[in-house]
GUFIVO-883304 format. One line per 5 residues: number of its first residue (from 1); their letters; for each residue x, y, z of N, C-alpha, C. Coordinates in Angstrom, 2 decimals, decimal comma. Layout:
! GUFIVO-883304
NUM	a	X Y Z X Y Z X Y Z ~ ... $
//
This chain:
! GUFIVO-883304
1	mtgfa	-1,87 -2,62 0,63 -0,91 -1,17 0,47 0,12 -1,55 -0,39 ~ 0,19 -3,17 -0,59 0,98 -3,61 -1,57 0,62 -3,42 -3,27 ~ 1,59 -3,21 -4,14 1,78 -2,42 -5,41 2,97 -2,50 -5,81 ~ 3,21 -3,16 -7,22 4,06 -2,72 -7,87 3,52 -2,09 -9,49 ~ 4,73 -1,24 -10,02 4,24 -0,17 -11,09 5,39 -0,40 -12,01 $
6	rvdgh	5,97 -0,33 -13,21 6,81 -0,27 -14,20 6,22 0,76 -15,24 ~ 7,28 2,05 -15,43 7,38 2,39 -17,09 8,40 2,68 -17,59 ~ 8,36 2,11 -18,76 9,98 2,34 -19,77 9,81 3,84 -20,56 ~ 11,00 4,30 -20,75 10,59 5,34 -21,90 12,02 5,60 -22,52 ~ 12,43 6,63 -23,68 13,59 6,47 -23,82 13,55 7,80 -24,98 $
11	gdgys	14,35 8,79 -25,43 14,52 10,13 -25,89 16,02 10,25 -25,75 ~ 16,66 11,16 -27,11 17,66 11,94 -27,00 18,61 11,26 -26,47 ~ 18,60 10,08 -26,71 20,46 9,59 -26,33 20,06 8,49 -24,95 ~ 18,53 8,33 -24,25 19,03 8,05 -23,33 17,68 7,01 -23,26 ~ 17,85 5,58 -22,52 16,96 5,10 -22,36 16,56 5,16 -20,60 $
16	wtfea	15,54 4,36 -20,37 15,37 4,32 -18,59 14,20 3,46 -18,08 ~ 14,33 3,08 -17,33 12,86 2,66 -16,29 12,64 3,11 -14,84 ~ 11,36 3,00 -14,98 11,27 3,66 -13,75 10,54 2,56 -13,10 ~ 10,91 2,02 -11,81 10,00 0,86 -11,24 9,30 1,05 -9,92 ~ 8,18 1,08 -8,82 7,70 1,28 -8,00 7,41 0,70 -7,03 $
21	ksvng	7,78 -0,05 -5,69 6,98 -1,24 -4,94 6,72 -0,79 -4,04 ~ 5,07 -0,75 -3,31 4,75 -0,41 -2,23 4,53 -1,94 -1,58 ~ 4,66 -2,22 -0,44 4,57 -3,14 0,72 4,19 -2,15 2,13 ~ 3,02 -2,83 2,30 2,45 -2,36 4,16 3,47 -1,81 4,99 ~ 3,02 -0,07 5,85 3,47 0,38 6,46 2,60 0,74 7,97 $
26	rsldv	3,19 1,56 8,51 2,50 2,10 9,70 2,12 3,53 8,67 ~ 2,97 4,58 8,49 3,17 5,56 7,98 3,60 5,60 6,07 ~ 3,36 7,06 5,48 4,13 6,66 4,01 5,48 6,76 4,50 ~ 6,19 5,75 3,94 7,57 6,15 3,95 8,29 5,73 2,28 ~ 8,85 6,78 1,85 9,29 7,10 0,33 11,13 6,99 0,45 $
31	rcrmp	11,42 5,71 -0,02 12,24 5,56 -0,58 13,27 5,81 -2,37 ~ 13,91 7,05 -2,65 14,57 6,48 -3,60 15,85 6,39 -3,98 ~ 15,79 5,77 -5,24 17,62 5,50 -5,82 17,55 6,29 -7,18 ~ 17,71 7,02 -7,24 18,02 7,86 -8,51 19,53 7,85 -8,84 ~ 19,84 8,20 -10,03 21,18 8,31 -10,40 21,50 9,93 -10,26 $
36	tgfds	22,99 9,89 -10,00 23,68 11,10 -9,97 22,86 12,24 -10,37 ~ 22,71 13,39 -10,30 22,52 14,55 -11,58 21,14 14,40 -11,54 ~ 19,82 13,81 -10,95 18,53 13,61 -11,18 17,64 14,25 -9,51 ~ 18,60 14,99 -8,98 18,09 14,85 -8,21 16,79 16,31 -8,15 ~ 16,31 16,76 -8,91 14,98 17,31 -9,10 14,04 16,28 -9,39 $
41	veala	14,53 15,04 -10,03 13,35 13,94 -10,25 12,98 13,33 -8,83 ~ 13,97 13,05 -7,65 13,67 12,47 -7,01 12,80 13,20 -6,22 ~ 12,75 14,69 -5,94 12,17 15,51 -5,36 11,18 16,03 -5,68 ~ 10,56 16,20 -6,84 9,32 15,93 -7,59 8,34 14,36 -6,60 ~ 9,40 13,33 -6,59 9,00 12,14 -6,28 8,17 12,33 -4,77 $
46	raeap	9,55 12,69 -4,08 8,75 12,87 -2,54 7,21 14,06 -2,55 ~ 7,86 14,77 -3,09 6,40 15,39 -3,03 5,42 15,42 -3,78 ~ 5,29 14,37 -5,06 3,81 13,36 -5,60 3,53 12,54 -4,37 ~ 4,30 12,26 -4,07 3,85 10,51 -2,97 2,54 11,17 -2,25 ~ 2,71 11,66 -0,96 1,91 12,53 -0,50 0,81 12,56 -0,97 $
51	krlar	0,05 13,36 -2,15 -0,40 13,53 -3,10 -1,87 12,49 -3,34 ~ -0,90 11,41 -3,36 -1,51 9,90 -4,14 -1,14 8,71 -2,92 ~ -0,87 8,78 -2,22 -1,14 7,82 -1,19 -0,62 7,75 0,16 ~ -1,29 7,51 0,90 -1,33 8,14 2,38 -0,72 7,13 3,50 ~ -0,18 5,67 3,38 0,44 4,63 3,96 1,04 4,06 3,28 $
56	gnvnl	2,19 3,33 3,41 3,17 1,98 2,95 4,21 2,31 3,06 ~ 5,00 1,40 2,70 7,06 1,71 2,23 6,96 1,72 0,89 ~ 6,91 2,50 0,47 7,48 2,75 -1,08 8,79 3,29 -1,64 ~ 9,34 2,30 -2,34 10,43 1,96 -3,05 10,62 2,22 -3,99 ~ 11,32 3,95 -4,88 11,13 3,90 -6,21 12,50 3,42 -7,10 $
61	tltit	12,76 3,46 -8,00 13,80 3,53 -8,69 13,90 3,49 -10,11 ~ 15,17 4,44 -10,54 15,03 4,40 -11,46 16,20 4,56 -11,87 ~ 16,63 3,91 -13,10 17,69 3,40 -14,09 17,62 4,12 -15,28 ~ 18,69 4,56 -15,41 19,27 5,44 -17,18 20,50 4,93 -17,29 ~ 19,99 4,24 -18,58 21,22 4,07 -19,84 21,72 5,12 -21,02 $
66	rsqav	22,56 5,34 -21,05 22,56 6,55 -22,11 23,75 5,41 -23,42 ~ 23,03 5,67 -24,21 23,13 5,14 -25,79 24,31 5,88 -26,75 ~ 24,92 5,57 -27,38 25,61 5,96 -28,26 25,25 7,52 -28,60 ~ 25,93 8,43 -28,27 25,48 9,95 -28,76 25,04 9,78 -30,54 ~ 24,03 10,01 -30,98 23,46 10,55 -32,33 24,58 11,89 -32,63 $
71	sqlri	25,34 12,13 -33,34 26,02 12,94 -34,05 25,77 14,56 -34,96 ~ 25,20 15,31 -35,20 24,73 15,87 -36,02 26,17 16,21 -37,33 ~ 26,06 16,36 -38,40 27,30 16,75 -39,58 27,09 18,22 -39,77 ~ 28,16 19,36 -40,25 28,10 20,16 -41,01 29,26 20,46 -41,60 ~ 29,03 21,45 -42,63 30,81 21,71 -43,38 30,97 22,54 -42,63 $
76	nrall	32,56 22,08 -42,73 33,67 23,29 -42,38 33,74 23,97 -43,58 ~ 33,34 25,43 -43,12 33,21 26,22 -44,34 34,39 27,24 -44,64 ~ 34,92 27,09 -43,83 36,53 27,95 -44,03 37,58 26,93 -44,67 ~ 37,21 25,85 -44,08 38,27 24,96 -44,27 38,30 24,33 -45,53 ~ 36,79 24,37 -46,43 36,62 24,33 -47,69 36,71 25,57 -48,95 $
81	aqvle	36,55 26,69 -48,39 37,08 27,86 -48,95 38,31 27,68 -49,33 ~ 39,31 27,03 -47,89 40,47 27,33 -48,82 40,78 25,63 -49,29 ~ 40,21 25,22 -49,87 40,54 23,85 -50,27 40,27 24,15 -52,00 ~ 38,71 24,55 -52,24 38,42 25,02 -53,27 39,37 26,64 -53,95 ~ 40,29 27,28 -53,17 41,48 27,86 -53,71 42,34 27,44 -53,80 $
86	larei	42,83 26,00 -53,14 44,16 25,28 -53,29 43,59 24,52 -55,38 ~ 41,92 24,53 -55,27 41,64 23,92 -56,58 41,86 24,37 -57,70 ~ 41,16 26,00 -57,74 41,47 26,79 -58,65 42,68 27,03 -59,35 ~ 43,74 27,68 -57,80 45,23 27,00 -58,74 45,75 26,15 -59,30 ~ 44,82 25,01 -58,80 45,58 23,83 -59,71 45,15 24,30 -61,36 $
91	egaga	43,56 24,48 -60,92 43,12 24,00 -62,46 43,87 24,80 -63,40 ~ 44,52 26,26 -62,41 45,44 26,85 -63,65 46,21 26,30 -64,00 ~ 47,11 25,42 -63,55 47,55 24,79 -64,57 47,98 23,25 -65,18 ~ 46,26 23,36 -65,72 45,62 22,28 -66,41 45,38 20,87 -65,87 ~ 44,93 21,01 -65,00 44,67 19,91 -63,77 42,92 19,89 -64,04 $
96	apprl	42,66 18,55 -63,84 40,91 18,92 -63,76 40,44 19,08 -63,06 ~ 39,21 20,32 -63,04 38,51 20,47 -61,67 38,05 19,31 -60,82 ~ 38,16 19,59 -59,36 38,25 18,51 -58,85 36,67 18,25 -58,29 ~ 36,29 16,93 -57,98 34,37 16,35 -57,99 34,56 16,82 -56,42 ~ 32,98 16,74 -56,67 32,21 17,20 -55,17 32,71 16,14 -54,08 $
101	dslla	32,56 14,67 -54,87 33,48 13,56 -54,04 34,39 13,82 -52,99 ~ 35,35 14,05 -54,05 36,79 14,64 -53,40 36,65 15,33 -52,82 ~ 35,91 16,29 -53,33 36,18 17,49 -52,19 35,48 16,85 -50,35 ~ 34,15 16,51 -50,41 34,12 15,85 -49,29 35,05 14,97 -48,40 ~ 35,98 14,23 -49,31 36,51 13,28 -48,72 37,59 14,16 -48,10 $
106	vrgii	37,58 14,78 -47,95 38,87 15,92 -47,64 38,69 16,22 -46,42 ~ 39,78 15,21 -45,45 39,34 15,27 -44,18 39,72 16,43 -43,30 ~ 38,15 16,76 -42,05 37,69 17,93 -42,06 36,54 18,52 -42,46 ~ 36,19 18,49 -43,64 35,68 19,25 -44,59 34,19 19,16 -44,23 ~ 33,78 17,63 -43,64 32,93 17,29 -43,06 33,13 16,84 -41,74 $
111	epvee	32,56 17,07 -40,52 32,98 17,24 -39,33 31,37 17,29 -38,31 ~ 31,66 15,92 -37,24 30,31 16,61 -36,50 30,20 16,77 -35,16 ~ 29,34 17,33 -35,50 29,14 18,35 -34,31 28,22 18,10 -32,68 ~ 28,66 17,66 -31,42 28,03 17,11 -30,95 26,99 18,28 -29,88 ~ 25,66 17,80 -30,06 24,40 18,48 -29,29 24,81 18,93 -28,02 $
116	detda	23,83 20,00 -27,57 24,03 20,45 -26,36 23,39 19,24 -25,23 ~ 24,81 18,87 -24,35 23,87 18,00 -23,88 22,98 18,76 -22,68 ~ 23,15 19,84 -22,16 22,52 20,50 -20,63 20,87 20,39 -21,79 ~ 21,29 20,83 -22,75 19,33 21,01 -23,63 18,48 19,31 -23,24 ~ 19,71 18,46 -23,81 19,14 17,40 -24,06 18,93 16,65 -22,49 $
121	rerve	19,83 17,27 -21,62 18,99 16,67 -19,56 18,09 17,36 -19,58 ~ 17,76 18,52 -19,95 16,79 19,59 -19,48 15,38 18,83 -19,94 ~ 15,90 18,03 -21,56 14,47 17,11 -22,19 14,50 15,81 -21,31 ~ 15,25 15,49 -21,17 14,94 14,17 -20,64 14,69 14,29 -18,91 ~ 14,60 15,29 -18,38 14,25 15,25 -17,14 12,72 15,38 -17,30 $
126	salkg	12,36 16,17 -18,58 11,08 16,85 -18,13 10,21 15,72 -18,69 ~ 10,79 14,81 -19,53 10,22 13,18 -19,84 10,03 12,24 -18,85 ~ 11,18 12,36 -17,82 11,09 11,56 -16,91 10,30 11,98 -15,86 ~ 9,59 13,05 -15,60 8,62 13,78 -14,36 7,36 13,72 -15,27 ~ 7,09 13,34 -16,05 6,05 12,63 -16,89 5,17 11,61 -16,57 $
131	dlakl	6,78 10,68 -16,73 6,59 9,05 -16,79 6,55 8,98 -14,54 ~ 7,02 10,00 -14,34 6,92 9,63 -12,79 5,34 9,53 -12,79 ~ 4,52 10,31 -13,19 3,12 10,62 -12,76 2,03 9,13 -13,58 ~ 3,22 8,88 -14,43 2,02 7,55 -15,23 2,65 6,52 -14,34 ~ 3,69 6,61 -13,47 4,36 5,49 -12,58 3,14 5,45 -11,19 $
136	fdqlv	3,31 6,80 -10,87 2,00 6,81 -9,61 0,98 6,18 -9,43 ~ 0,21 7,00 -11,11 -1,12 6,44 -11,73 -1,22 4,49 -11,60 ~ 0,26 4,18 -11,92 0,22 2,49 -12,09 -0,49 1,78 -10,73 ~ 0,40 2,38 -10,06 0,44 1,96 -8,64 -0,66 2,08 -7,69 ~ -0,98 3,37 -7,99 -2,23 3,68 -7,41 -3,59 2,45 -7,73 $
141	vnrlg	-3,72 2,67 -8,92 -4,43 1,41 -9,96 -4,37 -0,38 -9,27 ~ -3,27 -0,37 -9,14 -2,29 -1,69 -8,34 -3,07 -1,70 -7,19 ~ -2,40 -0,85 -6,45 -3,00 -0,83 -5,11 -4,95 -0,95 -4,49 ~ -5,44 0,10 -5,67 -6,70 -0,45 -5,50 -7,41 -1,91 -5,99 ~ -6,43 -2,22 -6,81 -7,10 -3,53 -7,13 -7,18 -4,52 -6,18 $
146	egarl	-6,07 -4,66 -5,42 -5,37 -5,08 -4,32 -6,52 -4,85 -3,44 ~ -7,02 -3,89 -3,14 -7,48 -2,99 -1,76 -9,49 -4,30 -2,53 ~ -9,22 -4,32 -3,34 -11,01 -4,91 -3,76 -10,69 -6,18 -3,27 ~ -9,59 -7,15 -4,02 -9,31 -7,85 -3,88 -9,43 -8,78 -1,57 ~ -8,69 -7,51 -1,02 -9,17 -7,69 0,68 -10,25 -7,37 1,07 $
151	aailn	-11,00 -6,39 -0,02 -12,07 -6,14 0,49 -13,11 -7,41 1,06 ~ -13,29 -8,46 -0,01 -14,01 -9,53 0,09 -13,18 -10,13 1,53 ~ -12,28 -10,55 1,39 -11,21 -11,09 2,35 -11,88 -10,65 4,11 ~ -12,51 -9,51 3,84 -12,59 -8,83 5,54 -14,26 -8,51 5,42 ~ -14,63 -8,95 4,12 -16,30 -8,71 4,62 -16,65 -9,89 5,00 $
156	ghlde	-15,60 -11,06 4,77 -16,04 -12,27 4,96 -15,22 -12,99 6,57 ~ -14,24 -12,21 6,96 -14,39 -11,91 8,43 -15,46 -11,41 9,37 ~ -16,04 -10,31 8,95 -16,84 -9,57 9,25 -18,21 -10,61 9,21 ~ -18,44 -10,70 9,05 -19,60 -12,03 8,42 -20,12 -12,93 9,43 ~ -18,12 -14,23 9,22 -18,52 -14,97 10,66 -17,99 -14,37 12,02 $
161	iarlv	-17,38 -13,03 12,30 -17,84 -12,36 13,48 -19,47 -12,12 13,94 ~ -20,07 -11,80 13,33 -21,66 -11,61 13,05 -22,31 -13,02 13,18 ~ -22,03 -14,06 13,36 -22,32 -15,35 13,23 -22,11 -15,63 14,86 ~ -20,96 -15,63 14,73 -20,77 -16,20 16,23 -20,84 -15,05 17,02 ~ -21,37 -14,00 16,89 -22,12 -12,67 17,82 -23,81 -13,30 18,24 $
166	ggasa	-23,94 -14,27 17,37 -25,15 -14,66 17,27 -25,37 -15,82 18,09 ~ -24,45 -16,90 17,68 -24,69 -17,65 18,60 -24,00 -17,57 20,21 ~ -23,25 -16,04 20,02 -23,22 -15,91 22,12 -24,26 -15,79 22,72 ~ -25,08 -14,33 21,78 -26,48 -14,23 22,22 -27,45 -15,16 22,43 ~ -27,18 -16,19 21,17 -28,31 -17,78 21,93 -27,46 -18,51 23,63 $
171	casaq	-26,75 -18,44 23,46 -25,91 -19,00 24,56 -26,36 -17,95 26,07 ~ -26,32 -16,97 25,76 -26,43 -15,88 27,40 -27,56 -15,73 26,94 ~ -28,62 -16,43 26,67 -30,03 -16,72 26,94 -30,22 -17,33 28,15 ~ -29,24 -19,04 27,93 -29,05 -19,71 28,95 -28,56 -19,41 29,30 ~ -27,39 -18,83 30,03 -26,73 -18,20 30,97 -26,44 -17,82 32,53 $
176	pealr	-27,85 -17,02 32,55 -28,49 -17,00 34,37 -29,17 -18,44 35,12 ~ -29,40 -19,08 34,34 -30,23 -20,49 34,41 -28,37 -21,09 35,00 ~ -27,96 -21,33 34,20 -26,51 -22,01 34,20 -25,86 -21,51 35,76 ~ -25,70 -20,24 35,62 -25,01 -19,71 36,65 -26,11 -19,36 37,91 ~ -27,00 -20,00 37,84 -28,07 -19,94 39,38 -27,50 -21,85 39,98 $
181	eklrl	-27,82 -22,64 38,34 -27,54 -24,19 39,08 -25,69 -24,01 38,92 ~ -25,17 -23,61 38,85 -23,62 -23,53 39,44 -23,63 -22,96 40,83 ~ -24,36 -21,49 41,20 -24,49 -21,39 43,03 -24,63 -21,80 43,82 ~ -25,89 -23,02 43,02 -26,77 -24,38 43,99 -25,75 -25,10 44,56 ~ -25,18 -25,50 43,50 -23,95 -26,91 43,79 -22,95 -26,00 44,19 $
186	qvati	-22,11 -24,85 44,50 -21,23 -24,57 45,02 -21,68 -24,56 46,72 ~ -23,10 -23,64 46,75 -23,18 -23,60 48,22 -23,83 -25,04 49,10 ~ -24,10 -25,97 48,04 -24,12 -27,38 48,45 -23,40 -28,06 49,25 ~ -21,92 -27,79 48,27 -21,32 -28,36 48,14 -20,17 -28,01 49,92 ~ -20,67 -26,19 49,97 -19,85 -25,38 50,72 -20,62 -26,19 52,16 $
191	lgsfp	-21,66 -26,11 52,63 -22,78 -26,34 53,88 -22,76 -27,50 54,05 ~ -22,64 -28,73 52,89 -22,71 -29,88 53,60 -23,99 -30,55 53,60 ~ -23,63 -30,90 54,83 -24,58 -31,19 55,34 -25,86 -30,62 56,51 ~ -24,84 -28,46 56,67 -25,85 -28,07 57,21 -27,43 -27,33 56,68 ~ -27,85 -26,44 56,99 -29,26 -26,40 56,30 -28,87 -25,72 55,51 $
196	alsed	-29,60 -25,54 53,94 -29,05 -25,44 53,19 -29,53 -23,73 52,79 ~ -29,81 -22,81 52,66 -29,92 -21,42 51,94 -31,02 -21,75 51,68 ~ -31,81 -20,38 51,88 -33,37 -19,97 51,48 -33,48 -19,57 50,01 ~ -34,08 -20,00 49,38 -34,64 -19,87 48,42 -34,29 -17,95 48,26 ~ -35,33 -17,33 48,90 -34,30 -15,84 48,42 -33,35 -15,76 48,13 $
201	rlaqe	-31,89 -16,04 49,59 -31,07 -15,84 49,06 -30,55 -16,24 48,07 ~ -30,47 -17,75 47,81 -30,24 -18,43 46,69 -30,28 -17,07 45,47 ~ -31,69 -16,76 45,45 -31,84 -15,72 44,22 -31,37 -14,41 44,14 ~ -30,68 -14,29 45,27 -30,59 -12,72 45,32 -29,12 -12,84 45,01 ~ -28,36 -14,20 45,40 -26,99 -14,48 45,09 -26,64 -14,72 43,55 $
206	aaili	-27,68 -15,29 43,45 -28,33 -15,46 41,69 -28,00 -13,97 41,11 ~ -28,56 -13,25 41,05 -28,93 -11,74 40,61 -27,81 -11,54 40,17 ~ -26,55 -11,41 41,58 -25,45 -10,44 41,84 -25,00 -11,00 40,91 ~ -24,35 -12,54 40,65 -23,06 -13,31 39,99 -23,71 -12,73 38,40 ~ -25,26 -12,97 38,07 -25,67 -13,05 36,79 -25,45 -11,48 36,78 $
211	gkadi	-26,15 -10,65 37,21 -25,47 -9,27 36,91 -24,01 -9,40 36,34 ~ -22,90 -9,45 36,99 -21,92 -9,33 36,76 -21,40 -10,61 35,57 ~ -22,17 -11,65 35,29 -21,97 -12,34 33,97 -22,84 -12,12 33,07 ~ -23,37 -10,22 33,09 -24,46 -10,44 31,48 -23,64 -9,56 30,49 ~ -23,42 -10,52 29,65 -22,94 -10,04 28,63 -23,42 -9,30 27,35 $
216	reeld	-25,03 -8,55 27,69 -25,60 -8,20 26,40 -25,19 -7,14 26,05 ~ -24,34 -6,31 26,43 -23,99 -4,95 26,52 -22,47 -5,62 25,52 ~ -21,76 -6,71 26,09 -20,47 -6,87 25,06 -20,68 -7,17 24,14 ~ -22,28 -7,91 23,81 -22,76 -8,30 22,60 -23,46 -6,57 21,45 ~ -23,74 -5,98 22,26 -24,48 -5,15 21,07 -23,09 -4,33 20,96 $
221	rlrah	-22,23 -3,87 21,75 -21,30 -3,68 21,22 -20,25 -3,74 20,27 ~ -20,39 -5,36 20,15 -19,84 -6,14 18,91 -20,41 -5,72 17,61 ~ -22,17 -5,93 17,86 -22,68 -5,17 16,31 -22,61 -4,04 15,65 ~ -21,96 -3,46 16,79 -22,48 -1,74 16,55 -20,89 -1,93 16,00 ~ -19,85 -2,22 16,20 -18,52 -2,47 15,67 -18,36 -2,98 14,15 $
226	ihaar	-19,16 -4,39 14,26 -19,32 -4,54 12,75 -20,20 -3,80 11,87 ~ -21,54 -3,31 12,38 -21,83 -2,51 11,67 -21,01 -0,82 10,99 ~ -20,17 -0,60 12,21 -19,22 0,44 12,25 -17,78 0,29 10,75 ~ -17,24 -1,11 10,97 -16,50 -1,29 10,12 -17,10 -1,80 9,16 ~ -18,45 -1,78 8,33 -18,91 -1,75 7,45 -19,22 -0,86 6,59 $
231	emmae	-19,55 0,44 7,50 -19,86 1,36 6,90 -18,29 2,04 6,43 ~ -17,21 1,74 7,11 -16,03 2,44 6,80 -15,55 1,35 5,80 ~ -15,66 0,48 5,53 -15,78 0,08 4,00 -16,35 0,76 2,84 ~ -17,33 0,53 3,64 -18,47 1,41 2,24 -17,66 3,45 1,99 ~ -17,62 3,34 2,81 -17,11 5,33 2,61 -15,80 4,96 1,74 $
236	ggaig	-14,42 3,78 1,88 -13,61 3,88 1,04 -12,10 5,23 1,58 ~ -11,50 5,31 1,23 -10,16 6,24 1,65 -9,06 5,79 2,11 ~ -8,75 6,69 2,97 -7,84 5,89 3,71 -8,54 5,35 5,24 ~ -8,62 4,38 5,47 -9,15 3,82 5,90 -8,40 2,62 7,16 ~ -6,78 2,66 6,87 -6,34 1,92 7,62 -6,16 1,75 9,20 $
241	rrfdf	-6,11 3,08 9,43 -5,73 3,46 10,91 -7,02 3,32 12,33 ~ -8,33 3,50 11,56 -9,32 3,95 12,16 -9,70 2,42 12,31 ~ -9,77 1,65 10,51 -9,92 0,39 11,07 -9,19 -0,79 12,22 ~ -8,14 -0,27 11,93 -7,14 -0,74 13,07 -7,29 -0,89 14,76 ~ -7,99 0,26 14,62 -8,34 0,80 16,60 -9,89 0,30 16,38 $
246	lcqef	-10,20 -0,14 15,36 -11,94 -0,77 15,73 -11,39 -1,75 15,82 ~ -10,32 -2,53 15,79 -10,08 -4,18 15,46 -9,42 -4,19 17,61 ~ -9,28 -3,27 17,80 -9,06 -3,40 19,34 -10,16 -3,30 19,88 ~ -11,34 -2,46 19,73 -12,12 -2,37 19,96 -12,89 -3,76 19,60 ~ -13,51 -4,25 19,18 -13,54 -5,41 18,51 -13,18 -6,60 19,67 $
251	nrean	-11,76 -6,69 20,21 -10,89 -7,43 20,74 -11,39 -7,78 21,97 ~ -11,31 -6,10 22,72 -11,37 -5,83 23,65 -12,96 -6,54 24,20 ~ -13,78 -6,27 23,65 -15,06 -6,94 23,61 -15,50 -8,57 24,10 ~ -14,02 -9,13 23,40 -14,58 -10,21 22,80 -13,62 -10,51 24,40 ~ -12,40 -10,33 24,96 -12,05 -10,81 26,19 -12,93 -10,57 27,34 $
256	tlcsk	-13,98 -9,72 26,93 -14,34 -9,17 28,66 -15,64 -10,78 27,91 ~ -16,23 -11,42 26,95 -17,35 -11,66 26,44 -16,52 -13,57 27,50 ~ -15,27 -13,38 27,24 -14,24 -14,73 27,25 -14,56 -14,45 29,20 ~ -14,31 -13,80 29,68 -14,25 -13,33 31,10 -15,31 -13,82 32,08 ~ -16,56 -13,46 31,03 -17,74 -13,34 31,85 -18,27 -14,89 31,68 $
261	sadve	-18,03 -15,79 31,08 -18,49 -16,43 30,37 -18,59 -17,70 31,84 ~ -19,80 -18,25 31,91 -20,33 -19,32 32,95 -20,30 -20,56 31,96 ~ -19,79 -20,78 30,76 -20,53 -21,84 29,73 -19,35 -22,56 28,91 ~ -19,63 -23,29 28,59 -18,42 -24,11 27,81 -18,44 -23,48 26,68 ~ -19,64 -23,57 25,70 -20,08 -23,58 24,65 -19,50 -21,48 24,35 $
266	ltrig	-20,05 -21,00 25,37 -20,01 -19,94 25,15 -18,88 -19,09 25,27 ~ -17,42 -19,75 25,83 -16,25 -19,96 25,98 -15,73 -20,01 24,57 ~ -16,10 -21,54 24,49 -15,93 -21,73 22,84 -15,69 -20,80 21,74 ~ -17,22 -20,61 21,56 -17,79 -19,25 20,87 -16,74 -18,04 21,24 ~ -16,33 -17,65 22,11 -15,44 -16,05 22,26 -13,98 -16,67 22,07 $
271	lslka	-13,66 -17,93 22,18 -11,93 -18,02 21,82 -12,04 -17,93 20,20 ~ -13,24 -18,36 19,56 -13,40 -18,28 18,29 -13,46 -17,20 17,49 ~ -13,96 -16,29 18,47 -14,25 -14,61 17,95 -13,34 -14,06 17,99 ~ -12,53 -14,34 18,94 -11,25 -13,86 19,43 -10,07 -13,94 17,96 ~ -10,04 -15,57 17,33 -9,24 -15,95 16,39 -9,66 -15,48 15,68 $
276	tieql	-10,86 -14,94 14,96 -11,41 -14,09 13,82 -10,97 -12,78 13,70 ~ -10,92 -12,00 15,19 -10,84 -11,01 15,30 -9,68 -10,62 14,98 ~ -8,25 -11,65 15,51 -7,35 -11,58 14,95 -7,10 -11,38 13,43 ~ -7,40 -12,32 12,83 -7,44 -12,54 11,67 -7,42 -11,49 10,53 ~ -9,01 -10,82 11,33 -9,16 -9,47 10,45 -8,55 -8,82 10,68 $
281	reqvq	-7,37 -8,56 12,04 -6,94 -7,12 12,33 -5,45 -7,79 11,29 ~ -5,30 -9,14 11,34 -4,13 -8,72 10,33 -3,94 -8,52 8,95 ~ -5,33 -8,89 8,20 -5,70 -8,15 6,86 -5,93 -6,58 7,19 ~ -6,20 -6,06 8,15 -5,71 -4,57 8,33 -5,07 -3,77 8,11 ~ -4,07 -4,17 8,50 -2,61 -4,23 8,26 -2,18 -3,75 6,77 $
286	nie	-3,02 -4,57 5,75 -2,59 -4,85 4,82 -2,90 -3,33 3,74 ~ -4,56 -2,78 4,49 -5,00 -1,33 3,72 -4,77 -0,06 4,52 ~ -4,67 0,04 3,28 -4,11 2,70 3,02 -5,06 2,55 4,40 $
//
């Protein structure tokens, strides 16, 4: 859910920079920093964000600089008419007619006209809204690129979980005999010199322990979770919440496997499994 985007623009005497930064978050939280007077742009940003994004803390910043206003020029026709009338009176007294550059040099003949600021602001806001769409497009592309890189990491963790599940399955086949031998040693220690239990009774007790320590269901569920995770990733879209819940189920099965273990090697595999699942869960927090 991390990403960054930037769009620069200018027009009508304004220049601006849009920036968007996205970091991890459990839900979508949009924070805007806009100059005073551009509330409509902020409202549009808050309305558009949920259409493009599902999760993440998104910070939008708009910086605007007002450049020197470019003024248009116009001729003050009323003043020019007065000057020409005075020139004709002077010509009647024998003076030479005034030259054009002399007339234009008279203060006030040519005057600047400021453009209507309201119209300029409206055009700027319209341009800003267009750039806002570009900003979100860039952010989405950036986040998708980050997601593609995370997909490779997630698949690596799932591959490791599958490998550990295979190792646990191999250990599980030896678990009944290990439990039977463990029970035999415990009974021998308790009874000491007393007569040992019959083979039938020992088999019954071993069967009870083996039933309680059977991890085949946990291994089957772990395999099912791996399959579900891969399907979810292939599906795409906003899968972060569902994937996070699936990681909790992964961890539940790993904990049960460790609690049922009667073998050192199986316990080692279970602990490695829990560590890998935790690494998977941490990376899942980074996806939408």
